[in-house]
C-alpha positions in Angstrom: -16.4 -12.4 -15.3 -18.1 -12.7 -11.8 -21.3 -10.9 -11.2 -21.4 -7.5 -9.5 -22.7 -9.0 -6.3 -19.9 -11.6 -6.3 -17.3 -8.9 -6.9 -18.8 -6.9 -4.0 -18.7 -9.9 -1.6 -15.0 -10.5 -2.5 -14.2 -6.8 -1.9 -16.0 -6.8 1.5 -14.2 -9.9 2.8 -10.8 -8.8 1.5 -11.3 -5.3 3.0 -12.3 -6.8 6.3 -9.1 -8.9 6.4 -7.0 -5.9 5.7 -8.8 -3.8 8.3 -8.4 -6.4 11.1 -4.7 -6.8 10.3 -3.9 -3.1 10.4 -6.1 -2.6 13.5 -4.1 -5.3 15.4 -0.7 -4.0 14.2 -1.4 -0.3 14.9 -3.0 -1.0 18.3 0.3 -1.8 20.0 2.3 1.4 19.4 0.3 3.6 21.9 0.8 0.9 24.5 4.6 0.3 24.0 5.8 2.8 26.6 3.4 1.3 29.3 4.3 -2.3 28.3 8.0 -1.5 28.4 7.7 -0.1 31.9 5.4 -2.8 33.2 7.4 -5.7 31.8 10.8 -3.9 32.4 11.8 -4.4 28.7 15.3 -3.3 27.6 15.6 -0.9 24.7 16.9 -3.8 22.5 13.9 -6.0 23.3 11.6 -3.0 22.7 13.1 -2.5 19.3 12.6 -6.2 18.5 8.9 -5.9 19.5 8.4 -2.8 17.3 10.3 -4.3 14.3 9.1 -7.9 14.4 6.1 -7.1 12.3 8.3 -5.5 9.5 10.5 -8.6 9.6 7.4 -10.8 9.1 6.3 -8.7 6.2 9.7 -8.9 4.5 10.1 -12.7 5.1 6.6 -13.5 3.8 6.3 -11.1 0.9 7.7 -13.4 -1.9 6.4 -16.7 -0.4 2.9 -15.2 -0.2 3.0 -14.6 -4.0 4.2 -18.2 -4.6 1.4 -19.5 -2.4 -1.2 -17.5 -4.2 0.1 -18.9 -7.5 0.1 -22.4 -6.2 -3.1 -22.6 -4.0 -5.1 -19.6 -5.0 -5.9 -16.3 -3.3 -8.9 -17.6 -1.3 -6.8 -20.3 0.4 -4.0 -17.9 1.2 -6.4 -15.2 2.5 -8.2 -17.6 4.8 -4.9 -18.9 6.1 -3.8 -15.3 6.8 -7.0 -14.6 8.7 -6.5 -17.8 10.8 -2.9 -16.8 11.5 -4.1 -13.3 12.5 -6.5 -14.9 15.0 -3.7 -17.0 16.5 -1.5 -13.8 16.8 -4.3 -12.0 18.7 -4.8 -15.0 21.0 -1.1 -15.0 21.9 -1.6 -11.5 23.3 -4.5 -12.8 25.4 -2.2 -15.3 27.2 1.2 -13.7 27.1 2.2 -10.0 27.0 5.8 -10.7 27.9 8.7 -10.2 25.6 8.3 -13.7 24.0 4.6 -13.3 23.5 4.9 -9.8 22.0 7.6 -10.7 19.6 5.9 -13.9 18.5 2.6 -12.1 18.0 4.1 -9.2 16.1 6.0 -11.6 13.8 2.9 -13.6 13.1 1.0 -10.3 12.4 3.6 -9.3 9.9 3.4 -12.7 8.1 -0.4 -12.6 8.2 -0.4 -9.0 6.9 1.9 -9.9 4.0 -0.3 -12.9 3.1 -3.5 -10.8 3.3 -2.2 -8.0 1.1 -0.6 -10.5 -1.3 -3.8 -12.4 -1.7 -6.5 -9.7 -1.4 -5.2 -7.6 -4.3 -4.8 -10.4 -6.8 -8.3 -11.7 -5.9 -9.9 -8.3 -6.3 -8.0 -7.6 -9.5 -9.1 -10.9 -10.9 -12.8 -10.5 -10.2 -13.1 -6.8 -10.9 -14.3 -5.6 -14.3 -11.7 -3.8 -16.3 -13.6 -0.5 -16.3 -13.7 -0.5 -12.5 -10.5 -2.3 -11.5 -8.4 0.6 -10.4 -11.3 2.1 -8.4 -11.8 -1.2 -6.6 -8.1 -1.6 -5.9 -8.1 2.0 -4.6 -11.1 1.1 -2.3 -9.0 -1.9 -1.0 -6.1 0.4 -0.2 -8.5 2.8 1.6 -9.8 -0.1 3.6 -6.3 -1.1 4.6 -5.7 2.4 6.0 -8.9 2.3 8.1 -7.1 0.0 10.5 -4.6 2.8 11.2 -7.6 5.0 12.2 -9.2 2.4 14.5 -6.0 0.8 15.9 -5.1 3.7 18.3 -8.6 3.4 19.8 -8.1 -0.2 20.9 -5.9 0.7 23.9 -8.7 3.1 25.2 -11.2 0.3 25.0 -8.7 -2.1 26.6 -8.2 0.2 29.5 -11.9 0.3 30.1 -12.9 -3.4 29.7 -9.5 -5.2 29.8 -7.2 -6.2 27.0 -7.9 -9.9 27.0 -11.5 -9.5 25.9 -10.4 -7.0 23.2 -7.8 -9.2 21.7 -10.2 -12.2 22.0 -12.8 -10.2 20.1 -10.3 -9.4 17.3 -9.4 -13.2 17.1 -13.1 -14.0 16.8 -13.6 -11.5 14.1 -10.6 -12.9 12.2 -12.2 -16.4 12.5 -15.4 -15.0 11.0 -13.5 -13.5 8.1 -11.7 -16.8 7.6 -15.0 -18.7 7.4 -16.6 -16.0 5.2 -13.6 -16.3 2.9 -14.0 -20.1 2.6 -17.7 -19.6 1.7 -16.9 -17.5 -1.4 -16.5 -19.2 -4.7 -12.8 -20.1 -5.4 -11.2 -17.8 -7.9 -10.0 -19.3 -11.1 -6.5 -20.9 -10.9 -4.2 -18.2 -12.1 -1.5 -19.1 -14.5 0.8 -17.0 -16.5 -1.0 -16.3 -19.8 0.1 -15.4 -23.2 1.6 -11.9 -23.3 -0.5 -9.3 -25.2 2.6 -7.1 -25.7 6.4 -7.3 -25.3 7.3 -9.1 -22.1 10.3 -6.8 -21.7 8.1 -3.7 -22.0 5.6 -5.1 -19.4 8.4 -6.0 -17.0 9.8 -2.5 -17.2 6.3 -1.1 -16.4 6.0 -3.5 -13.5 9.4 -2.6 -12.1 8.6 1.1 -12.6 5.4 0.7 -10.7 7.4 -1.1 -8.0 9.7 2.0 -7.7 6.6 4.2 -7.4 5.3 2.0 -4.5 8.8 2.2 -2.8 8.7 6.0 -3.1 5.2 6.1 -1.7 6.2 3.9 1.2 9.2 6.0 2.0 7.1 9.2 2.1 4.4 7.6 4.2 6.9 6.2 6.7 8.8 9.5 6.8 5.5 11.4 7.3 4.5 9.2 10.2 7.8 9.7 12.1 9.2 13.0 10.9 5.7 14.6 10.8 5.2 13.9 14.4 8.6 15.2 15.3 8.0 18.4 13.3 4.6 19.0 14.9 6.2 18.5 18.3 9.0 21.0 17.3 6.5 23.7 16.5 4.6 23.2 19.7 1.8 20.8 18.9 0.3 18.8 21.8 0.1 15.0 21.8 -3.7 15.3 21.1 -3.1 17.6 18.2 -0.5 15.3 16.7 -2.9 12.3 17.1 -5.7 14.4 15.5 -3.5 15.2 12.5 -2.5 11.6 12.0 -6.2 10.6 12.2 -7.1 13.2 9.5 -4.3 12.0 7.3 -5.5 8.4 7.6 -9.1 9.5 6.9 -8.0 11.4 3.9 -6.2 8.3 2.5 -9.3 6.2 3.0 -11.4 8.7 1.0 -8.9 9.5 -1.7 -8.0 5.9 -2.6 -11.3 5.2 -4.5 -11.2 8.7 -6.1 -7.7 8.2 -7.5 -8.8 4.8 -8.8 -11.8 6.2 -10.6 -9.6 8.8 -12.3 -7.2 6.0 -13.3 -10.1 4.0 -14.8 -11.2 7.0 -16.9 -7.9 8.7 -17.9 -5.2 6.2 -17.3 -2.6 5.9 -14.5 -0.1 8.5 -15.8 -2.1 11.6 -14.9 -2.8 10.9 -11.2 0.7 9.5 -10.8 2.5 12.6 -12.2 0.1 14.9 -10.3 0.8 13.1 -7.1 4.5 13.0 -7.6 4.8 16.8 -8.4 2.4 17.7 -5.6 4.3 15.5 -3.2 7.7 17.1 -4.2 6.3 20.6 -3.8 5.0 19.8 -0.3 8.2 18.1 0.8 10.3 21.1 -0.3 8.2 23.2 2.2 8.2 20.4 4.9 10.7 21.9 7.4 9.8 25.6 6.9 6.6 26.1 8.9 6.8 27.7 12.4 3.2 27.3 13.5 1.2 24.2 14.3 -1.6 24.9 11.8 0.8 25.3 8.9 2.9 22.3 9.8 -0.3 20.2 10.2 -1.4 21.3 6.7 1.9 20.4 5.2 1.8 16.9 6.8 -1.7 16.3 5.6 -1.0 17.5 2.0 2.0 15.3 1.9 0.0 12.2 2.8 -2.8 13.1 0.5 -0.5 13.6 -2.5 1.1 10.3 -1.8 -2.3 8.6 -1.8 -3.1 10.1 -5.2 -0.1 8.3 -6.8 0.0 5.1 -4.7 -3.2 3.5 -5.8 -2.7 4.2 -9.6 0.8 2.8 -9.3 -0.5 -0.5 -8.0 -3.2 -0.5 -10.7 -0.5 0.2 -13.3 1.5 -2.9 -12.1 -1.6 -5.0 -12.3 -2.4 -4.0 -15.9 1.1 -4.4 -17.0 1.3 -7.9 -15.5 -2.0 -8.8 -17.3 -0.6 -7.5 -20.6 2.7 -9.2 -20.2 1.3 -12.6 -19.2 2.5 -12.5 -15.6 0.5 -13.7 -12.6 -1.2 -11.2 -10.4 0.1 -13.0 -7.3 3.7 -12.5 -8.3 3.3 -8.8 -9.1 1.4 -8.0 -5.9 4.1 -9.8 -4.0 6.6 -7.4 -5.6 4.3 -4.5 -4.6 4.1 -5.8 -1.0 7.9 -6.1 -0.8 8.3 -2.6 -2.3 5.9 -1.1 0.2 7.6 -2.8 3.1 11.0 -1.6 1.9 9.8 1.9 1.5 8.1 2.2 4.9 11.1 0.6 6.6 13.5 3.2 5.0 11.1 6.1 5.6 10.5 5.4 9.2 14.1 4.6 10.0 15.5 7.5 7.9 12.9 9.9 9.2 13.6 9.2 12.8 17.4 9.3 12.3 17.3 12.5 10.3 15.0 14.2 12.7 17.1 13.4 15.7 20.3 14.4 13.9 18.9 17.7 12.5 19.3 16.6 8.8 15.6 16.4 8.0 15.7 19.3 5.5 18.3 17.5 3.4 16.4 14.2 3.6 13.1 15.6 2.4 14.8 17.6 -0.3 16.5 14.5 -1.6 13.1 12.6 -1.7 11.5 15.6 -3.4 14.2 15.5 -6.1 13.7 11.8 -6.6 9.9 12.4 -7.1 10.5 15.2 -9.6 13.0 13.1 -11.6 10.5 10.2 -11.6 7.6 12.5 -12.8 9.9 13.9 -15.5 10.8 10.4 -16.7 7.2 9.4 -16.9 6.3 12.5 -19.0 9.3 12.0 -21.3 8.4 8.4 -21.8 4.8 9.2 -22.7 6.0 11.9 -25.2 8.4 9.5 -26.8 5.8 6.8 -27.1 3.3 9.3 -28.5 5.8 10.5 -31.2 6.6 6.9 -32.0 2.9 6.1 -32.5 2.4 9.2 -34.6 5.4 8.2 -36.8 4.1 4.7 -37.2 0.6 6.0 -38.1 2.2 8.3 -40.7 4.2 5.5 -42.2 1.1 3.3 -42.4 -0.8 6.2 -44.1 2.0 6.8 -46.6 2.2 3.1 -47.4 -1.6 2.9 -47.9 -1.5 5.9 -50.3 1.4 4.4 -52.2 -0.3 1.1 -52.5 -3.5 2.7 -53.8 -1.5 4.7 -56.4 0.3 1.5 -57.5 -3.1 -0.2 -57.9 -4.5 2.6 -60.0 -1.4 2.7 -62.3 -1.6 -1.0 -62.7 -5.2 -0.7 -63.9 
């Protein structure tokens, strides 16, 4: 097991890679209307620019896991940082349609590689007693970029966008070099399973569903939350402030949820987050004032964060118990998250424009409650099975002792 200092260095470098990736990706959205007008981009091209990053994430999710299993997390993360630097430099030289789409596609691929390598690396070096907390910290670091990204256009307007993107490219190169200076993690191979492979696979797939559900709600909240706030009369500055508070809360809650998972297990925070999320979603479309709607949007995001990190930690623990590689499992988590956010953003925007937002959030709330109920029933069934097994073992022990006494 690596020393505490070595674990801290790995966490810092991995966090920096995730922060830079999300900063670069989220920095473009506030500029899209201006770029579309300046470059005279058609709606179709604008959609390609906005969606190219998601395409890159989808395409690279599974290959990223295979690369981690073959070459190790350090090599993949350093490659991701280098690709991120290239994508930033593309924006320095070309902000036309080709440059924007190429850069966004590379950002998606780099992001998928970063998340697919950072989580297995931290999970590998983290002590078991702190693993969920450190994974939660990593999730929190990933959301920091969403907090900083919208500020990038303001800086770019003041000093020019070429120096800003060049600075991001330089920072990505520094992360790449820092990554290469760290000790290489042990080569990960599928180990001997500690428990039933079928049982572990079921837990991994269940954790993947939880990540999909979290991604759906986060994507929905980002799009439909803004539409709902606008509907009740919130200004653009107020909407931006709510989204900033939501991201800040995610950053702070991630490590807390991880610490609770380390101490009490993943089930408690997951069920708590699912039930809270469902209750908030059921009230999502009822507020008529900005303050109440903002509170609903924030609570929805916070409840999602409470269950998202523990779900990822659950997948990691099940993979370890079932002899599966961490790279493969976190690739599944990466793909699940991308799927969820894609469905959430697309569904939230379509439902909001069509006036079917109440039905959509009610359906997601129902899915969350059913999932929470399934987890509770599974735990009760497992507890009864363990109690029954313990009772049988106790009876067998007593019977054997009586037999020995009679024989004497």
